[in-house]
C-alpha positions in Angstrom: 256.5 -14.5 -38.9 260.2 -14.4 -38.8 262.4 -17.3 -40.1 265.8 -18.3 -39.9 267.6 -21.0 -42.2 270.1 -23.5 -40.7 272.2 -25.4 -43.1 275.0 -28.1 -41.7 274.9 -25.9 -38.5 275.5 -28.1 -35.2 273.6 -25.6 -33.2 270.5 -26.0 -35.3 267.4 -26.7 -33.5 266.1 -30.3 -34.3 263.0 -30.5 -36.9 259.8 -31.0 -35.6 257.9 -30.7 -39.1 258.2 -32.0 -42.7 256.1 -29.8 -45.2 256.2 -30.7 -48.9 257.0 -27.3 -50.8 257.8 -26.1 -54.4 259.9 -23.2 -55.8 260.2 -21.8 -59.3 262.9 -20.7 -61.4 261.1 -18.2 -63.5 263.0 -17.4 -66.9 261.8 -14.6 -69.5 262.3 -14.9 -73.0 265.4 -12.5 -72.4 266.9 -15.2 -70.2 266.3 -13.3 -67.1 265.2 -14.8 -63.7 262.6 -13.7 -61.5 263.3 -12.9 -57.6 261.7 -11.7 -54.6 263.2 -9.9 -51.7 261.3 -11.9 -48.5 259.9 -9.8 -45.7 260.9 -12.2 -43.2 264.7 -12.2 -43.5 265.4 -9.8 -46.4 267.1 -12.1 -48.6 266.2 -12.3 -52.2 264.7 -16.1 -53.3 262.6 -17.8 -55.6 259.0 -17.5 -55.3 257.7 -20.7 -53.5 256.0 -22.3 -50.5 254.1 -25.2 -48.9 252.1 -27.4 -51.0 248.3 -27.3 -50.0 246.1 -30.6 -49.6 244.3 -31.0 -53.0 247.2 -29.8 -55.3 250.2 -31.1 -56.9 253.7 -30.0 -56.5 253.7 -28.5 -59.8 250.2 -26.5 -59.0 251.9 -25.5 -55.7 254.6 -23.9 -57.9 252.4 -22.2 -60.2 250.2 -20.9 -57.2 253.0 -19.6 -55.3 254.5 -17.9 -58.2 251.1 -15.9 -59.0 250.7 -15.0 -55.0 254.3 -13.9 -54.5 255.2 -12.3 -58.2 252.2 -11.4 -59.9 253.0 -13.8 -62.7 251.1 -16.6 -64.2 253.4 -19.3 -65.2 253.7 -22.4 -67.1 255.9 -25.7 -65.9 258.5 -26.6 -68.5 261.0 -28.8 -66.2 262.6 -29.5 -63.1 265.4 -27.9 -61.6 265.9 -30.2 -59.0 264.6 -31.7 -55.4 266.0 -30.6 -52.3 265.6 -32.8 -49.1 268.9 -32.2 -47.1 267.9 -33.6 -43.6 270.5 -31.1 -42.4 268.7 -27.9 -43.6 266.1 -26.6 -41.3 264.0 -23.4 -41.0 263.0 -22.2 -37.5 260.0 -20.0 -37.3 259.1 -17.6 -34.4 256.1 -19.8 -33.6 258.4 -22.8 -32.5 258.3 -25.0 -35.8 261.2 -26.2 -37.2 260.8 -27.5 -40.6 263.1 -29.7 -42.2 263.7 -29.3 -45.9 261.6 -30.9 -48.7 261.3 -29.2 -51.8 261.0 -29.7 -55.5 262.3 -26.8 -57.7 260.7 -26.4 -61.1 261.7 -24.6 -64.2 259.0 -22.3 -65.6 258.2 -19.4 -68.0 256.0 -16.4 -67.6 252.6 -16.8 -69.3 250.7 -13.4 -68.1 250.9 -11.0 -65.4 253.3 -8.0 -64.1 255.5 -7.5 -61.0 253.4 -7.4 -57.9 254.8 -7.6 -54.2 252.8 -9.5 -51.4 252.6 -9.6 -48.1 255.6 -12.1 -48.0 257.9 -9.8 -49.9 259.3 -6.1 -50.2 260.6 -6.2 -53.6 260.1 -8.1 -57.1 262.5 -7.8 -59.8 264.0 -9.6 -63.0 267.6 -10.2 -62.7 270.4 -11.3 -65.5 271.9 -14.2 -64.2 275.4 -12.7 -63.7 273.5 -10.2 -61.3 272.4 -12.6 -59.1 275.7 -13.5 -57.8 276.0 -10.0 -55.7 272.5 -10.5 -54.2 271.9 -11.3 -50.4 270.7 -15.0 -50.5 270.5 -18.0 -48.5 272.6 -20.7 -49.5 269.9 -23.2 -50.5 268.5 -20.7 -52.6 271.7 -19.7 -54.3 272.1 -23.7 -54.9 269.1 -23.7 -56.6 269.9 -20.9 -58.8 273.4 -22.2 -59.6 271.4 -25.6 -60.4 269.6 -23.7 -63.0 272.5 -21.9 -64.4 274.5 -25.1 -64.7 271.7 -27.2 -66.3 270.5 -24.6 -68.9 273.7 -22.3 -69.5 276.3 -24.9 -70.7 277.4 -23.0 -73.7 278.0 -19.8 -71.7 280.8 -21.6 -69.7 
């Protein structure tokens, strides 16, 4: 299913759903970040997705990371909360979802790189490599929020 992101775009369709979601900035012992290339829009993104009934937001981030990247992770913090009502995702089936997401900081505990039906590539990147990757603005904001919050000595 295709997806188009709209952020602060007056031509964006009106939202018709709100779904709690979680994502994860997964950082390994070398300071690299785990990203996936999404099949639906070709952009690099953090692992994440919609919360299921019966799970917590941290559990959602752990599950989505395992499903989308092949890694088990441990949540170690929160990068931020993202609920811009002017950021919507329009899907081919007519759903237009308003952003509602918590982004967690996580570290890998087990697993190996694996693509899923939602991704075409999964890789580790050094933080400075991320700037040149195609990425929607909302995901870049999460990555930048992580870098600003965890790398103040690097400035």
